[in-house]
C-alpha positions as CSV (number, residue, x, y, z in Angstrom):
1,M,0.3,-0.3,0.1
2,T,1.3,3.9,-1.2
3,S,0.4,6.6,0.6
4,Q,-1.6,7.4,-2.0
5,E,-3.7,4.8,-3.0
6,P,-7.2,4.9,-0.6
7,A,-6.7,1.4,0.9
8,A,-9.1,-0.9,3.6
9,S,-7.4,-0.2,6.9
10,P,-6.8,-2.1,10.2
11,H,-10.1,-0.3,11.8
12,G,-11.9,-3.6,11.2
13,G,-12.4,-3.5,7.2
14,I,-13.6,0.0,7.6
15,R,-12.2,1.6,4.0
16,I,-9.5,5.3,5.3
17,D,-8.8,7.3,2.1
18,T,-5.5,8.1,2.6
19,S,-5.1,9.6,-1.0
20,K,-4.6,13.5,0.6
21,P,-3.9,14.4,4.2
22,H,-7.2,14.6,6.3
23,P,-7.3,17.7,9.2
24,A,-7.9,15.2,11.8
25,R,-5.3,13.1,10.9
26,M,-3.1,15.9,10.5
27,Y,-4.3,17.1,14.2
28,D,-3.2,13.6,15.6
29,W,0.0,13.5,14.5
30,F,1.0,17.6,15.9
31,L,-0.8,15.6,19.2
32,G,1.4,12.6,19.7
33,G,-1.2,10.3,17.8
34,K,-0.7,7.2,16.0
35,D,-3.9,7.1,13.6
36,N,-2.6,9.2,10.4
37,Y,-0.4,8.3,7.4
38,P,2.2,10.0,6.0
39,V,0.0,12.4,3.4
40,D,-0.8,13.7,7.3
41,E,2.8,13.7,8.9
42,E,3.6,15.7,5.2
43,M,1.6,18.1,4.9
44,A,1.9,19.0,8.7
45,R,5.0,19.0,8.4
46,Q,5.1,21.2,5.4
47,L,2.6,24.1,7.7
48,L,5.3,23.7,10.7
49,T,7.8,25.3,8.0
50,V,5.1,28.5,7.9
51,D,4.6,28.4,12.3
52,A,7.1,26.4,14.3
53,R,3.8,25.9,16.9
54,G,1.6,24.2,15.4
55,R,1.8,20.8,17.1
56,D,1.2,24.2,20.3
57,M,-1.6,25.1,19.0
58,A,-2.9,21.7,19.2
59,R,-2.6,21.2,22.2
60,V,-3.5,24.5,23.0
61,N,-7.1,23.7,21.3
62,R,-7.1,20.9,23.1
63,A,-7.0,22.8,26.6
64,F,-9.3,24.6,25.9
65,M,-11.5,22.3,25.8
66,H,-11.5,20.1,29.2
67,R,-11.5,24.3,30.6
68,A,-14.3,25.1,28.0
69,I,-16.5,21.7,28.8
70,R,-15.4,22.4,33.1
71,W,-17.1,25.5,32.3
72,L,-20.3,23.7,31.3
73,S,-20.9,21.3,33.1
74,A,-20.7,23.4,36.6
75,A,-23.0,26.4,35.1
76,G,-25.8,22.7,34.8
77,V,-25.1,21.6,31.4
78,R,-25.9,18.3,31.8
79,Q,-26.1,17.9,27.2
80,Y,-23.9,17.7,24.8
81,L,-23.4,17.8,20.7
82,D,-19.7,18.2,19.9
83,V,-19.4,18.4,15.8
84,G,-15.5,18.1,14.5
85,T,-14.7,15.5,17.0
86,G,-12.1,14.2,15.7
87,I,-9.3,11.3,16.6
88,P,-10.1,10.0,20.1
89,T,-7.7,11.7,22.9
90,E,-8.1,11.0,26.3
91,P,-9.5,13.1,28.4
92,N,-12.6,13.3,25.8
93,L,-15.6,15.7,26.2
94,H,-17.0,12.4,27.1
95,Q,-14.9,12.0,30.2
96,I,-14.8,15.3,31.8
97,A,-18.6,16.2,31.3
98,Q,-19.4,13.0,32.9
99,E,-16.9,13.6,35.9
100,A,-18.6,15.8,36.7
101,A,-21.9,14.7,36.0
102,P,-22.4,11.6,35.3
103,E,-25.6,11.8,34.0
104,S,-24.7,13.7,30.8
105,R,-25.1,12.9,27.8
106,I,-22.5,13.1,24.8
107,V,-22.9,12.7,20.7
108,Y,-20.1,12.8,19.1
109,C,-20.4,13.4,15.1
110,D,-17.0,13.6,12.5
111,N,-17.1,12.5,8.9
112,D,-13.5,11.1,8.8
113,P,-14.3,7.1,8.6
114,I,-10.9,6.5,11.0
115,V,-12.7,8.4,13.9
116,L,-15.5,6.0,13.3
117,A,-13.2,3.6,13.5
118,H,-11.9,4.3,16.6
119,A,-15.6,5.2,18.1
120,A,-15.7,2.2,20.8
121,A,-13.6,5.0,22.7
122,L,-15.8,7.2,22.5
123,L,-18.7,5.4,23.1
124,R,-17.4,4.6,27.5
125,S,-20.1,6.0,29.4
126,T,-21.5,6.0,33.1
127,P,-24.0,3.7,33.8
128,E,-26.3,7.1,34.4
129,G,-25.1,9.2,30.7
130,A,-25.2,8.0,27.1
131,T,-22.4,8.4,24.6
132,E,-23.2,8.1,20.9
133,Y,-21.1,8.6,17.8
134,I,-22.4,9.8,14.3
135,Q,-20.5,9.9,11.0
136,A,-21.8,12.6,9.4
137,D,-20.3,15.9,7.2
138,A,-20.8,19.7,9.5
139,R,-21.7,20.2,5.7
140,E,-24.7,18.5,6.7
141,P,-26.5,19.8,9.5
142,E,-29.8,18.0,9.3
143,A,-28.4,15.3,9.6
144,I,-27.1,16.0,13.0
145,L,-29.7,17.6,14.1
146,E,-31.5,14.5,13.5
147,R,-29.9,11.6,14.5
148,A,-28.1,14.1,17.5
149,G,-31.8,14.5,18.7
150,K,-32.6,10.0,18.3
151,V,-30.0,10.9,22.3
152,L,-30.3,14.2,22.6
153,D,-33.4,16.6,24.0
154,F,-33.5,19.5,22.1
155,D,-35.9,20.9,24.3
156,R,-33.1,20.9,27.0
157,P,-30.1,22.8,26.6
158,I,-27.5,20.9,24.5
159,A,-23.7,22.3,24.3
160,L,-23.6,22.7,20.4
161,S,-19.5,22.5,20.4
162,M,-17.5,23.2,17.2
163,L,-13.9,23.1,18.0
164,A,-10.7,23.6,15.9
165,L,-13.4,23.2,12.9
166,L,-15.0,26.2,11.7
167,H,-11.4,26.7,9.5
168,F,-12.2,24.0,7.5
169,V,-15.6,25.5,6.6
170,G,-15.4,28.1,3.7
171,D,-17.6,30.9,3.1
172,E,-18.5,29.3,0.3
173,D,-20.2,26.0,1.7
174,G,-22.2,28.0,4.8
175,A,-19.7,28.3,7.7
176,Y,-22.6,31.1,9.1
177,D,-25.6,29.2,7.6
178,L,-24.5,26.1,9.3
179,V,-24.2,27.5,12.7
180,A,-27.5,29.5,12.7
181,K,-29.2,26.2,11.3
182,I,-28.1,24.3,14.7
183,V,-28.2,26.6,17.1
184,D,-32.1,27.2,16.0
185,K,-32.6,24.6,16.6
186,L,-31.3,24.4,20.5
187,A,-33.5,25.5,23.7
188,P,-33.0,28.8,25.5
189,G,-29.8,28.5,27.5
190,S,-28.0,26.4,25.4
191,Y,-24.7,27.3,24.7
192,L,-22.0,28.1,21.9
193,V,-18.7,26.9,21.9
194,L,-16.6,27.9,19.5
195,S,-12.4,27.0,18.7
196,H,-10.9,29.3,15.1
197,V,-8.0,29.4,13.7
198,T,-6.6,33.1,12.7
199,G,-5.1,35.0,10.4
200,D,-5.5,38.2,12.8
201,F,-1.4,37.6,13.8
202,D,0.3,37.0,10.6
203,P,-1.5,37.1,7.4
204,E,1.0,36.7,5.0
205,G,1.1,33.5,6.7
206,A,-1.7,32.3,7.6
207,A,-1.8,32.5,2.9
208,K,0.6,31.0,2.9
209,A,-1.4,27.9,4.8
210,S,-4.1,28.0,3.1
211,A,-2.6,28.2,-0.8
212,M,-0.8,25.0,0.7
213,Y,-4.1,23.2,1.6
214,K,-5.9,23.6,-1.5
215,A,-3.1,22.7,-3.9
216,R,-4.8,19.5,-1.5
217,G,-8.1,19.8,-2.4
218,L,-8.8,21.4,0.8
219,T,-9.8,24.2,3.0
220,L,-8.3,26.2,5.2
221,R,-10.0,29.8,5.6
222,P,-8.8,31.2,9.4
223,R,-10.4,33.7,10.5
224,S,-10.4,37.8,12.2
225,R,-11.6,37.7,15.6
226,E,-14.3,39.8,14.1
227,E,-15.2,37.3,12.0
228,L,-15.0,34.8,15.4
229,A,-17.3,36.6,16.6
230,A,-19.9,36.7,13.7
231,F,-20.8,33.6,14.4
232,F,-22.3,34.7,17.3
233,D,-24.7,37.2,16.7
234,G,-28.0,36.3,18.8
235,L,-26.2,35.3,21.3
236,D,-25.0,36.4,24.7
237,L,-21.3,35.7,24.6
238,V,-19.6,33.9,28.6
239,E,-17.3,36.3,29.7
240,P,-14.3,37.3,28.9
241,G,-15.9,37.2,24.8
242,V,-14.2,36.2,22.1
243,S,-10.3,36.1,23.7
244,L,-7.3,34.2,22.7
245,T,-8.0,30.1,22.5
246,A,-5.0,29.7,25.4
247,E,-6.9,32.9,27.7
248,W,-10.1,32.1,28.4
249,H,-10.6,30.9,31.5
250,P,-6.9,29.7,32.4
251,E,-7.8,29.1,35.9
252,L,-9.9,25.7,34.9
253,G,-7.4,24.0,33.5
254,E,-2.6,23.7,33.2
255,P,-1.2,26.0,31.3
256,V,0.0,24.9,28.3
257,P,3.3,25.4,28.1
258,V,4.2,26.2,24.2
259,Q,7.0,27.9,22.9
260,G,7.8,31.8,22.9
261,D,5.7,34.7,23.4
262,D,3.9,35.6,21.1
263,P,0.1,34.9,20.8
264,I,-0.9,30.9,19.7
265,P,-3.8,31.9,16.2
266,G,-6.4,31.1,17.7
267,W,-9.9,32.6,19.1
268,A,-11.7,30.6,21.5
269,A,-15.6,32.4,22.5
270,V,-18.4,30.4,24.2
271,G,-22.8,32.2,24.4
272,R,-25.2,31.4,25.6
273,K,-28.6,31.7,23.2
274,R,-31.4,33.2,25.5
């Protein structure tokens, strides 16, 4: 098998396209995981030539997820819809949520077959709660809502989590509309949780990274602080509002050591539906 051909994987016969890199597998490589292919590592290493802190970006984003779920659990959230789950890396979202509240119910969603191959790790729920995995694309909000509704009660608050996802959805694919369609179906008291790559600190580097993605038939759409804030139109931002990913409620987790003193180029925020 070469890295240029789709092939049956060792993951229960699930067919995984290894002809081009996939963001979930590249993210896994940045985090030091083993569930990636040479094509993913090659692309990830090329991105490191644009910004050598690629691993730091992944780790900072992961740490934000930990802190955000702790905050939401303390706020009384007991249902979560995580779109763009990625390859499981412990602790997973449900482990953090159910440690705080064992009755929590979580639905994970991703479009990469390799995530499906690891779904068992995402389904180890507490007896009091529930976890489920659905394979669907973020660009299919209606399908996500229909299938998530079999596990989650949309008449009660839900936290919609889209972490390090929307920068892979271009404006032409309706990034804002797909978020709005899901948020529209959420009950009052629900939350939207986002993290997003930005070019605010290095526009030239962001443009180079976007070109690398485009050359491989992929999308990378860094967004500014204001563009991220627009996803929260009509919602009440939780303090401190849109902040650097590493600076959103740092007291809720351990600090993540990073290279240098420059900001890790990502924004994050949590908003509450009235």
